[in-house]
PyMOL Python script that loads the backbone (N, CA, C, O; Angstrom):
from pymol import cmd

cmd.read_pdbstr("""\
ATOM      1  N   UNK A   1      10.931  41.099 -46.332  1.00  0.00           N
ATOM      2  CA  UNK A   1      11.706  39.889 -46.312  1.00  0.00           C
ATOM      3  C   UNK A   1      11.565  39.184 -44.893  1.00  0.00           C
ATOM      4  O   UNK A   1      11.839  37.991 -44.764  1.00  0.00           O
ATOM      5  N   UNK A   2      11.168  39.895 -43.935  1.00  0.00           N
ATOM      6  CA  UNK A   2      11.018  39.316 -42.580  1.00  0.00           C
ATOM      7  C   UNK A   2       9.818  38.336 -42.565  1.00  0.00           C
ATOM      8  O   UNK A   2       9.869  37.257 -41.974  1.00  0.00           O
ATOM      9  N   UNK A   3       8.819  38.739 -43.197  1.00  0.00           N
ATOM     10  CA  UNK A   3       7.610  37.797 -43.296  1.00  0.00           C
ATOM     11  C   UNK A   3       7.964  36.471 -43.917  1.00  0.00           C
ATOM     12  O   UNK A   3       7.442  35.438 -43.497  1.00  0.00           O
ATOM     13  N   UNK A   4       8.827  36.467 -44.894  1.00  0.00           N
ATOM     14  CA  UNK A   4       9.222  35.094 -45.469  1.00  0.00           C
ATOM     15  C   UNK A   4      10.118  34.285 -44.541  1.00  0.00           C
ATOM     16  O   UNK A   4      10.079  33.055 -44.519  1.00  0.00           O
ATOM     17  N   UNK A   5      10.937  35.024 -43.767  1.00  0.00           N
ATOM     18  CA  UNK A   5      11.727  34.272 -42.760  1.00  0.00           C
ATOM     19  C   UNK A   5      10.844  33.712 -41.665  1.00  0.00           C
ATOM     20  O   UNK A   5      11.086  32.610 -41.172  1.00  0.00           O
ATOM     21  N   UNK A   6       9.807  34.469 -41.273  1.00  0.00           N
ATOM     22  CA  UNK A   6       8.908  33.927 -40.293  1.00  0.00           C
ATOM     23  C   UNK A   6       8.167  32.731 -40.806  1.00  0.00           C
ATOM     24  O   UNK A   6       8.016  31.721 -40.119  1.00  0.00           O
ATOM     25  N   UNK A   7       7.683  32.868 -42.089  1.00  0.00           N
ATOM     26  CA  UNK A   7       6.963  31.752 -42.690  1.00  0.00           C
ATOM     27  C   UNK A   7       7.888  30.516 -42.853  1.00  0.00           C
ATOM     28  O   UNK A   7       7.429  29.384 -42.698  1.00  0.00           O
ATOM     29  N   UNK A   8       9.142  30.723 -43.155  1.00  0.00           N
ATOM     30  CA  UNK A   8      10.068  29.695 -43.310  1.00  0.00           C
ATOM     31  C   UNK A   8      10.205  28.934 -41.965  1.00  0.00           C
ATOM     32  O   UNK A   8      10.110  27.707 -41.938  1.00  0.00           O
ATOM     33  N   UNK A   9      10.427  29.664 -40.859  1.00  0.00           N
ATOM     34  CA  UNK A   9      10.506  29.080 -39.587  1.00  0.00           C
ATOM     35  C   UNK A   9       9.278  28.295 -39.152  1.00  0.00           C
ATOM     36  O   UNK A   9       9.336  27.212 -38.570  1.00  0.00           O
ATOM     37  N   UNK A  10       8.133  28.952 -39.494  1.00  0.00           N
ATOM     38  CA  UNK A  10       6.826  28.189 -39.199  1.00  0.00           C
ATOM     39  C   UNK A  10       6.725  26.875 -39.935  1.00  0.00           C
ATOM     40  O   UNK A  10       6.302  25.866 -39.372  1.00  0.00           O
ATOM     41  N   UNK A  11       7.116  26.892 -41.194  1.00  0.00           N
ATOM     42  CA  UNK A  11       7.043  25.655 -41.966  1.00  0.00           C
ATOM     43  C   UNK A  11       7.981  24.595 -41.399  1.00  0.00           C
ATOM     44  O   UNK A  11       7.642  23.411 -41.392  1.00  0.00           O
ATOM     45  N   UNK A  12       9.182  25.012 -40.915  1.00  0.00           N
ATOM     46  CA  UNK A  12      10.131  24.068 -40.300  1.00  0.00           C
ATOM     47  C   UNK A  12       9.590  23.547 -39.051  1.00  0.00           C
ATOM     48  O   UNK A  12       9.802  22.360 -38.806  1.00  0.00           O
ATOM     49  N   UNK A  13       8.910  24.266 -38.206  1.00  0.00           N
ATOM     50  CA  UNK A  13       8.349  23.856 -36.951  1.00  0.00           C
ATOM     51  C   UNK A  13       7.203  22.866 -37.229  1.00  0.00           C
ATOM     52  O   UNK A  13       7.111  21.822 -36.583  1.00  0.00           O
ATOM     53  N   UNK A  14       6.292  23.217 -38.238  1.00  0.00           N
ATOM     54  CA  UNK A  14       5.209  22.404 -38.516  1.00  0.00           C
ATOM     55  C   UNK A  14       5.628  21.040 -39.103  1.00  0.00           C
ATOM     56  O   UNK A  14       5.049  19.987 -38.834  1.00  0.00           O
ATOM     57  N   UNK A  15       6.691  21.156 -39.932  1.00  0.00           N
ATOM     58  CA  UNK A  15       7.292  19.901 -40.453  1.00  0.00           C
ATOM     59  C   UNK A  15       7.866  18.982 -39.351  1.00  0.00           C
ATOM     60  O   UNK A  15       7.712  17.762 -39.393  1.00  0.00           O
ATOM     61  N   UNK A  16       8.532  19.615 -38.366  1.00  0.00           N
ATOM     62  CA  UNK A  16       9.095  18.872 -37.271  1.00  0.00           C
ATOM     63  C   UNK A  16       8.058  18.187 -36.473  1.00  0.00           C
ATOM     64  O   UNK A  16       8.229  17.032 -36.084  1.00  0.00           O
ATOM     65  N   UNK A  17       6.932  18.898 -36.203  1.00  0.00           N
ATOM     66  CA  UNK A  17       5.883  18.405 -35.391  1.00  0.00           C
ATOM     67  C   UNK A  17       5.203  17.221 -36.161  1.00  0.00           C
ATOM     68  O   UNK A  17       4.876  16.205 -35.548  1.00  0.00           O
ATOM     69  N   UNK A  18       4.995  17.355 -37.485  1.00  0.00           N
ATOM     70  CA  UNK A  18       4.466  16.303 -38.290  1.00  0.00           C
ATOM     71  C   UNK A  18       5.352  14.997 -38.249  1.00  0.00           C
ATOM     72  O   UNK A  18       4.881  13.860 -38.196  1.00  0.00           O
ATOM     73  N   UNK A  19       6.630  15.290 -38.279  1.00  0.00           N
ATOM     74  CA  UNK A  19       7.598  14.200 -38.257  1.00  0.00           C
ATOM     75  C   UNK A  19       7.592  13.497 -36.929  1.00  0.00           C
ATOM     76  O   UNK A  19       7.649  12.268 -36.898  1.00  0.00           O
ATOM     77  N   UNK A  20       7.527  14.200 -35.851  1.00  0.00           N
ATOM     78  CA  UNK A  20       7.399  13.562 -34.543  1.00  0.00           C
ATOM     79  C   UNK A  20       6.121  12.866 -34.342  1.00  0.00           C
ATOM     80  O   UNK A  20       6.076  11.831 -33.678  1.00  0.00           O
ATOM     81  N   UNK A  21       5.031  13.409 -34.910  1.00  0.00           N
ATOM     82  CA  UNK A  21       3.686  12.699 -34.815  1.00  0.00           C
ATOM     83  C   UNK A  21       3.757  11.415 -35.597  1.00  0.00           C
ATOM     84  O   UNK A  21       3.260  10.387 -35.136  1.00  0.00           O
ATOM     85  N   UNK A  22       4.334  11.440 -36.720  1.00  0.00           N
ATOM     86  CA  UNK A  22       4.463  10.258 -37.632  1.00  0.00           C
ATOM     87  C   UNK A  22       5.362   9.158 -36.819  1.00  0.00           C
ATOM     88  O   UNK A  22       5.021   7.976 -36.789  1.00  0.00           O
ATOM     89  N   UNK A  23       6.435   9.599 -36.220  1.00  0.00           N
ATOM     90  CA  UNK A  23       7.209   8.630 -35.499  1.00  0.00           C
ATOM     91  C   UNK A  23       6.511   8.056 -34.289  1.00  0.00           C
ATOM     92  O   UNK A  23       6.702   6.886 -33.956  1.00  0.00           O
ATOM     93  N   UNK A  24       5.706   8.863 -33.629  1.00  0.00           N
ATOM     94  CA  UNK A  24       4.842   8.332 -32.552  1.00  0.00           C
ATOM     95  C   UNK A  24       3.868   7.336 -33.044  1.00  0.00           C
ATOM     96  O   UNK A  24       3.658   6.310 -32.397  1.00  0.00           O
ATOM     97  N   UNK A  25       3.240   7.595 -34.199  1.00  0.00           N
ATOM     98  CA  UNK A  25       2.271   6.656 -34.689  1.00  0.00           C
ATOM     99  C   UNK A  25       2.920   5.354 -35.132  1.00  0.00           C
ATOM    100  O   UNK A  25       2.308   4.298 -34.971  1.00  0.00           O
ATOM    101  N   UNK A  26       4.135   5.379 -35.687  1.00  0.00           N
ATOM    102  CA  UNK A  26       4.921   4.263 -36.128  1.00  0.00           C
ATOM    103  C   UNK A  26       5.241   3.443 -34.909  1.00  0.00           C
ATOM    104  O   UNK A  26       5.096   2.223 -34.983  1.00  0.00           O
ATOM    105  N   UNK A  27       5.662   3.997 -33.792  1.00  0.00           N
ATOM    106  CA  UNK A  27       6.197   3.244 -32.638  1.00  0.00           C
ATOM    107  C   UNK A  27       5.059   2.917 -31.589  1.00  0.00           C
ATOM    108  O   UNK A  27       5.321   2.238 -30.596  1.00  0.00           O
ATOM    109  N   UNK A  28       3.820   3.403 -31.823  1.00  0.00           N
ATOM    110  CA  UNK A  28       2.781   3.177 -30.854  1.00  0.00           C
ATOM    111  C   UNK A  28       2.366   1.698 -30.864  1.00  0.00           C
ATOM    112  O   UNK A  28       1.917   1.187 -29.838  1.00  0.00           O
ATOM    113  N   UNK A  29       2.503   1.016 -31.976  1.00  0.00           N
ATOM    114  CA  UNK A  29       2.163  -0.444 -32.050  1.00  0.00           C
ATOM    115  C   UNK A  29       3.089  -1.300 -31.165  1.00  0.00           C
ATOM    116  O   UNK A  29       2.744  -2.407 -30.751  1.00  0.00           O
ATOM    117  N   UNK A  30       4.230  -0.760 -30.906  1.00  0.00           N
ATOM    118  CA  UNK A  30       5.246  -1.557 -30.129  1.00  0.00           C
ATOM    119  C   UNK A  30       5.112  -1.396 -28.678  1.00  0.00           C
ATOM    120  O   UNK A  30       5.744  -2.169 -27.959  1.00  0.00           O
ATOM    121  N   UNK A  31       4.367  -0.487 -28.152  1.00  0.00           N
ATOM    122  CA  UNK A  31       4.126  -0.367 -26.734  1.00  0.00           C
ATOM    123  C   UNK A  31       3.081  -1.399 -26.355  1.00  0.00           C
ATOM    124  O   UNK A  31       1.962  -1.316 -26.861  1.00  0.00           O
ATOM    125  N   UNK A  32       3.380  -2.387 -25.480  1.00  0.00           N
ATOM    126  CA  UNK A  32       2.509  -3.475 -25.265  1.00  0.00           C
ATOM    127  C   UNK A  32       1.247  -3.130 -24.486  1.00  0.00           C
ATOM    128  O   UNK A  32       0.236  -3.798 -24.704  1.00  0.00           O
ATOM    129  N   UNK A  33       1.225  -2.160 -23.612  1.00  0.00           N
ATOM    130  CA  UNK A  33       0.040  -1.848 -22.827  1.00  0.00           C
ATOM    131  C   UNK A  33      -0.904  -0.788 -23.431  1.00  0.00           C
ATOM    132  O   UNK A  33      -1.998  -0.536 -22.925  1.00  0.00           O
ATOM    133  N   UNK A  34      -0.454  -0.208 -24.481  1.00  0.00           N
ATOM    134  CA  UNK A  34      -1.172   0.961 -25.118  1.00  0.00           C
ATOM    135  C   UNK A  34      -2.374   0.368 -25.787  1.00  0.00           C
ATOM    136  O   UNK A  34      -2.255  -0.457 -26.692  1.00  0.00           O
ATOM    137  N   UNK A  35      -3.548   0.793 -25.336  1.00  0.00           N
ATOM    138  CA  UNK A  35      -4.847   0.367 -25.847  1.00  0.00           C
ATOM    139  C   UNK A  35      -5.386  -0.825 -25.224  1.00  0.00           C
ATOM    140  O   UNK A  35      -6.466  -1.271 -25.613  1.00  0.00           O
ATOM    141  N   UNK A  36      -4.716  -1.396 -24.267  1.00  0.00           N
ATOM    142  CA  UNK A  36      -5.223  -2.694 -23.577  1.00  0.00           C
ATOM    143  C   UNK A  36      -5.062  -2.560 -22.192  1.00  0.00           C
ATOM    144  O   UNK A  36      -4.656  -3.535 -21.559  1.00  0.00           O
ATOM    145  N   UNK A  37      -5.339  -1.411 -21.567  1.00  0.00           N
ATOM    146  CA  UNK A  37      -5.220  -1.201 -20.175  1.00  0.00           C
ATOM    147  C   UNK A  37      -6.502  -1.621 -19.467  1.00  0.00           C
ATOM    148  O   UNK A  37      -7.579  -1.548 -20.059  1.00  0.00           O
ATOM    149  N   UNK A  38      -6.412  -2.067 -18.195  1.00  0.00           N
ATOM    150  CA  UNK A  38      -7.618  -2.346 -17.428  1.00  0.00           C
ATOM    151  C   UNK A  38      -8.464  -1.033 -17.312  1.00  0.00           C
ATOM    152  O   UNK A  38      -7.940   0.032 -16.984  1.00  0.00           O
ATOM    153  N   UNK A  39      -9.716  -1.151 -17.579  1.00  0.00           N
ATOM    154  CA  UNK A  39     -10.609   0.049 -17.618  1.00  0.00           C
ATOM    155  C   UNK A  39     -10.986   0.441 -18.983  1.00  0.00           C
ATOM    156  O   UNK A  39     -11.979   1.149 -19.154  1.00  0.00           O
ATOM    157  N   UNK A  40     -10.258   0.030 -19.983  1.00  0.00           N
ATOM    158  CA  UNK A  40     -10.739   0.297 -21.415  1.00  0.00           C
ATOM    159  C   UNK A  40     -11.934  -0.596 -21.635  1.00  0.00           C
ATOM    160  O   UNK A  40     -11.984  -1.750 -21.208  1.00  0.00           O
ATOM    161  N   UNK A  41     -12.868  -0.025 -22.304  1.00  0.00           N
ATOM    162  CA  UNK A  41     -14.160  -0.743 -22.590  1.00  0.00           C
ATOM    163  C   UNK A  41     -14.119  -1.359 -23.953  1.00  0.00           C
ATOM    164  O   UNK A  41     -13.827  -0.686 -24.942  1.00  0.00           O
ATOM    165  N   UNK A  42     -14.421  -2.683 -24.018  1.00  0.00           N
ATOM    166  CA  UNK A  42     -14.460  -3.336 -25.271  1.00  0.00           C
ATOM    167  C   UNK A  42     -15.750  -4.231 -25.328  1.00  0.00           C
ATOM    168  O   UNK A  42     -15.897  -5.196 -24.577  1.00  0.00           O
ATOM    169  N   UNK A  43     -16.623  -3.869 -26.217  1.00  0.00           N
ATOM    170  CA  UNK A  43     -17.938  -4.552 -26.344  1.00  0.00           C
ATOM    171  C   UNK A  43     -18.039  -5.272 -27.688  1.00  0.00           C
ATOM    172  O   UNK A  43     -17.981  -4.621 -28.731  1.00  0.00           O
ATOM    173  N   UNK A  44     -18.183  -6.551 -27.690  1.00  0.00           N
ATOM    174  CA  UNK A  44     -18.401  -7.306 -28.938  1.00  0.00           C
ATOM    175  C   UNK A  44     -19.715  -8.009 -28.934  1.00  0.00           C
ATOM    176  O   UNK A  44     -19.994  -8.836 -28.066  1.00  0.00           O
ATOM    177  N   UNK A  45     -20.544  -7.676 -29.926  1.00  0.00           N
ATOM    178  CA  UNK A  45     -21.894  -8.269 -30.097  1.00  0.00           C
ATOM    179  C   UNK A  45     -21.984  -8.628 -31.581  1.00  0.00           C
ATOM    180  O   UNK A  45     -22.101  -7.735 -32.420  1.00  0.00           O
ATOM    181  N   UNK A  46     -21.931  -9.923 -31.917  1.00  0.00           N
ATOM    182  CA  UNK A  46     -22.086 -10.360 -33.339  1.00  0.00           C
ATOM    183  C   UNK A  46     -21.000  -9.751 -34.180  1.00  0.00           C
ATOM    184  O   UNK A  46     -19.814  -9.934 -33.905  1.00  0.00           O
ATOM    185  N   UNK A  47     -21.396  -9.030 -35.201  1.00  0.00           N
ATOM    186  CA  UNK A  47     -20.492  -8.430 -36.138  1.00  0.00           C
ATOM    187  C   UNK A  47     -20.000  -7.023 -35.763  1.00  0.00           C
ATOM    188  O   UNK A  47     -19.267  -6.412 -36.541  1.00  0.00           O
ATOM    189  N   UNK A  48     -20.395  -6.481 -34.559  1.00  0.00           N
ATOM    190  CA  UNK A  48     -20.179  -5.150 -34.157  1.00  0.00           C
ATOM    191  C   UNK A  48     -19.208  -5.177 -32.992  1.00  0.00           C
ATOM    192  O   UNK A  48     -19.413  -5.902 -32.018  1.00  0.00           O
ATOM    193  N   UNK A  49     -18.186  -4.412 -33.091  1.00  0.00           N
ATOM    194  CA  UNK A  49     -17.246  -4.225 -31.939  1.00  0.00           C
ATOM    195  C   UNK A  49     -17.123  -2.685 -31.596  1.00  0.00           C
ATOM    196  O   UNK A  49     -16.831  -1.861 -32.462  1.00  0.00           O
ATOM    197  N   UNK A  50     -17.339  -2.389 -30.418  1.00  0.00           N
ATOM    198  CA  UNK A  50     -17.202  -1.017 -29.901  1.00  0.00           C
ATOM    199  C   UNK A  50     -15.971  -1.055 -28.956  1.00  0.00           C
ATOM    200  O   UNK A  50     -15.873  -1.945 -28.112  1.00  0.00           O
ATOM    201  N   UNK A  51     -15.066  -0.121 -29.097  1.00  0.00           N
ATOM    202  CA  UNK A  51     -13.965  -0.050 -28.206  1.00  0.00           C
ATOM    203  C   UNK A  51     -13.826   1.462 -27.761  1.00  0.00           C
ATOM    204  O   UNK A  51     -13.840   2.397 -28.563  1.00  0.00           O
ATOM    205  N   UNK A  52     -13.695   1.593 -26.422  1.00  0.00           N
ATOM    206  CA  UNK A  52     -13.620   2.952 -25.796  1.00  0.00           C
ATOM    207  C   UNK A  52     -12.382   2.894 -24.903  1.00  0.00           C
ATOM    208  O   UNK A  52     -12.455   2.351 -23.800  1.00  0.00           O
ATOM    209  N   UNK A  53     -11.222   3.450 -25.355  1.00  0.00           N
ATOM    210  CA  UNK A  53      -9.983   3.391 -24.590  1.00  0.00           C
ATOM    211  C   UNK A  53      -9.941   4.505 -23.514  1.00  0.00           C
ATOM    212  O   UNK A  53      -9.145   5.436 -23.631  1.00  0.00           O
ATOM    213  N   UNK A  54     -10.739   4.420 -22.532  1.00  0.00           N
ATOM    214  CA  UNK A  54     -10.972   5.406 -21.542  1.00  0.00           C
ATOM    215  C   UNK A  54      -9.692   5.595 -20.645  1.00  0.00           C
ATOM    216  O   UNK A  54      -9.219   6.718 -20.473  1.00  0.00           O
ATOM    217  N   UNK A  55      -9.194   4.568 -20.130  1.00  0.00           N
ATOM    218  CA  UNK A  55      -8.026   4.679 -19.217  1.00  0.00           C
ATOM    219  C   UNK A  55      -6.806   4.976 -20.041  1.00  0.00           C
ATOM    220  O   UNK A  55      -5.922   5.681 -19.556  1.00  0.00           O
ATOM    221  N   UNK A  56      -6.701   4.499 -21.223  1.00  0.00           N
ATOM    222  CA  UNK A  56      -5.479   4.792 -22.076  1.00  0.00           C
ATOM    223  C   UNK A  56      -5.526   6.267 -22.390  1.00  0.00           C
ATOM    224  O   UNK A  56      -4.468   6.895 -22.342  1.00  0.00           O
ATOM    225  N   UNK A  57      -6.643   6.875 -22.705  1.00  0.00           N
ATOM    226  CA  UNK A  57      -6.721   8.259 -23.018  1.00  0.00           C
ATOM    227  C   UNK A  57      -6.316   9.076 -21.747  1.00  0.00           C
ATOM    228  O   UNK A  57      -5.542  10.028 -21.840  1.00  0.00           O
ATOM    229  N   UNK A  58      -6.829   8.700 -20.621  1.00  0.00           N
ATOM    230  CA  UNK A  58      -6.510   9.395 -19.441  1.00  0.00           C
ATOM    231  C   UNK A  58      -5.032   9.438 -19.065  1.00  0.00           C
ATOM    232  O   UNK A  58      -4.498  10.459 -18.631  1.00  0.00           O
ATOM    233  N   UNK A  59      -4.368   8.229 -19.259  1.00  0.00           N
ATOM    234  CA  UNK A  59      -2.967   8.104 -19.022  1.00  0.00           C
ATOM    235  C   UNK A  59      -2.103   8.996 -19.964  1.00  0.00           C
ATOM    236  O   UNK A  59      -1.199   9.726 -19.558  1.00  0.00           O
ATOM    237  N   UNK A  60      -2.478   8.859 -21.272  1.00  0.00           N
ATOM    238  CA  UNK A  60      -1.793   9.682 -22.294  1.00  0.00           C
ATOM    239  C   UNK A  60      -1.978  11.212 -22.043  1.00  0.00           C
ATOM    240  O   UNK A  60      -1.083  12.019 -22.292  1.00  0.00           O
ATOM    241  N   UNK A  61      -3.150  11.546 -21.553  1.00  0.00           N
ATOM    242  CA  UNK A  61      -3.418  12.952 -21.255  1.00  0.00           C
ATOM    243  C   UNK A  61      -2.497  13.481 -20.058  1.00  0.00           C
ATOM    244  O   UNK A  61      -1.921  14.567 -20.114  1.00  0.00           O
ATOM    245  N   UNK A  62      -2.422  12.664 -19.043  1.00  0.00           N
ATOM    246  CA  UNK A  62      -1.572  12.976 -17.881  1.00  0.00           C
ATOM    247  C   UNK A  62      -0.161  13.049 -18.291  1.00  0.00           C
ATOM    248  O   UNK A  62       0.507  14.018 -17.930  1.00  0.00           O
ATOM    249  N   UNK A  63       0.371  12.090 -19.032  1.00  0.00           N
ATOM    250  CA  UNK A  63       1.753  12.048 -19.472  1.00  0.00           C
ATOM    251  C   UNK A  63       2.075  13.301 -20.315  1.00  0.00           C
ATOM    252  O   UNK A  63       3.050  14.008 -20.064  1.00  0.00           O
ATOM    253  N   UNK A  64       1.189  13.552 -21.355  1.00  0.00           N
ATOM    254  CA  UNK A  64       1.492  14.710 -22.213  1.00  0.00           C
ATOM    255  C   UNK A  64       1.374  16.030 -21.443  1.00  0.00           C
ATOM    256  O   UNK A  64       2.089  16.978 -21.768  1.00  0.00           O
ATOM    257  N   UNK A  65       0.495  16.126 -20.430  1.00  0.00           N
ATOM    258  CA  UNK A  65       0.349  17.411 -19.669  1.00  0.00           C
ATOM    259  C   UNK A  65       1.622  17.615 -18.857  1.00  0.00           C
ATOM    260  O   UNK A  65       2.051  18.760 -18.717  1.00  0.00           O
ATOM    261  N   UNK A  66       2.246  16.587 -18.318  1.00  0.00           N
ATOM    262  CA  UNK A  66       3.466  16.676 -17.560  1.00  0.00           C
ATOM    263  C   UNK A  66       4.591  17.124 -18.503  1.00  0.00           C
ATOM    264  O   UNK A  66       5.342  18.043 -18.175  1.00  0.00           O
ATOM    265  N   UNK A  67       4.705  16.510 -19.615  1.00  0.00           N
ATOM    266  CA  UNK A  67       5.769  16.780 -20.576  1.00  0.00           C
ATOM    267  C   UNK A  67       5.708  18.144 -21.097  1.00  0.00           C
ATOM    268  O   UNK A  67       6.735  18.819 -21.168  1.00  0.00           O
ATOM    269  N   UNK A  68       4.475  18.632 -21.498  1.00  0.00           N
ATOM    270  CA  UNK A  68       4.344  19.966 -21.994  1.00  0.00           C
ATOM    271  C   UNK A  68       4.631  21.007 -20.823  1.00  0.00           C
ATOM    272  O   UNK A  68       5.264  22.036 -21.058  1.00  0.00           O
ATOM    273  N   UNK A  69       4.187  20.731 -19.659  1.00  0.00           N
ATOM    274  CA  UNK A  69       4.411  21.680 -18.618  1.00  0.00           C
ATOM    275  C   UNK A  69       5.926  21.744 -18.231  1.00  0.00           C
ATOM    276  O   UNK A  69       6.415  22.810 -17.856  1.00  0.00           O
ATOM    277  N   UNK A  70       6.671  20.592 -18.323  1.00  0.00           N
ATOM    278  CA  UNK A  70       8.133  20.594 -18.162  1.00  0.00           C
ATOM    279  C   UNK A  70       8.814  21.477 -19.252  1.00  0.00           C
ATOM    280  O   UNK A  70       9.708  22.270 -18.956  1.00  0.00           O
ATOM    281  N   UNK A  71       8.389  21.321 -20.437  1.00  0.00           N
ATOM    282  CA  UNK A  71       8.919  22.054 -21.576  1.00  0.00           C
ATOM    283  C   UNK A  71       8.752  23.506 -21.321  1.00  0.00           C
ATOM    284  O   UNK A  71       9.694  24.286 -21.459  1.00  0.00           O
ATOM    285  N   UNK A  72       7.512  23.895 -20.934  1.00  0.00           N
ATOM    286  CA  UNK A  72       7.250  25.320 -20.723  1.00  0.00           C
ATOM    287  C   UNK A  72       7.972  25.886 -19.568  1.00  0.00           C
ATOM    288  O   UNK A  72       8.360  27.054 -19.606  1.00  0.00           O
ATOM    289  N   UNK A  73       8.185  25.096 -18.497  1.00  0.00           N
ATOM    290  CA  UNK A  73       9.021  25.607 -17.347  1.00  0.00           C
ATOM    291  C   UNK A  73      10.423  25.822 -17.803  1.00  0.00           C
ATOM    292  O   UNK A  73      11.007  26.856 -17.480  1.00  0.00           O
ATOM    293  N   UNK A  74      11.030  24.864 -18.573  1.00  0.00           N
ATOM    294  CA  UNK A  74      12.421  25.036 -19.016  1.00  0.00           C
ATOM    295  C   UNK A  74      12.551  26.214 -19.926  1.00  0.00           C
ATOM    296  O   UNK A  74      13.560  26.918 -19.867  1.00  0.00           O
ATOM    297  N   UNK A  75      11.525  26.480 -20.815  1.00  0.00           N
ATOM    298  CA  UNK A  75      11.598  27.630 -21.744  1.00  0.00           C
ATOM    299  C   UNK A  75      11.465  28.959 -21.026  1.00  0.00           C
ATOM    300  O   UNK A  75      11.995  29.978 -21.470  1.00  0.00           O
ATOM    301  N   UNK A  76      10.781  28.938 -19.955  1.00  0.00           N
ATOM    302  CA  UNK A  76      10.620  30.283 -19.181  1.00  0.00           C
ATOM    303  C   UNK A  76      11.850  30.629 -18.381  1.00  0.00           C
ATOM    304  O   UNK A  76      12.013  31.778 -17.971  1.00  0.00           O
ATOM    305  N   UNK A  77      12.731  29.655 -18.145  1.00  0.00           N
ATOM    306  CA  UNK A  77      13.977  30.059 -17.357  1.00  0.00           C
ATOM    307  C   UNK A  77      15.001  30.763 -18.151  1.00  0.00           C
ATOM    308  O   UNK A  77      15.931  31.356 -17.606  1.00  0.00           O
ATOM    309  N   UNK A  78      14.843  30.707 -19.466  1.00  0.00           N
ATOM    310  CA  UNK A  78      15.902  31.441 -20.339  1.00  0.00           C
ATOM    311  C   UNK A  78      15.711  32.860 -20.357  1.00  0.00           C
ATOM    312  O   UNK A  78      16.473  33.577 -21.006  1.00  0.00           O
TER     313      UNK A  78
END
""", "prot")
cmd.dss("prot")
cmd.show_as("cartoon", "prot")
cmd.util.cbc("prot")
cmd.orient("prot")
């Protein structure tokens, strides 16, 4: 019976993560600077458009690293 309890907890956590990811995707269009930061590369030639959000990816990576590290520090104190 313990395996089913663990599986149930895992499914709840995965569902919560999916819900948060969906919420982030819904709200990401409302952040004005997301995807249009200086340093993002946008090339338009005729019918072809190439977009490389270099700086946006770097900023999101830094922010997510700080948030995850804060969460891990808070969980270790218990």
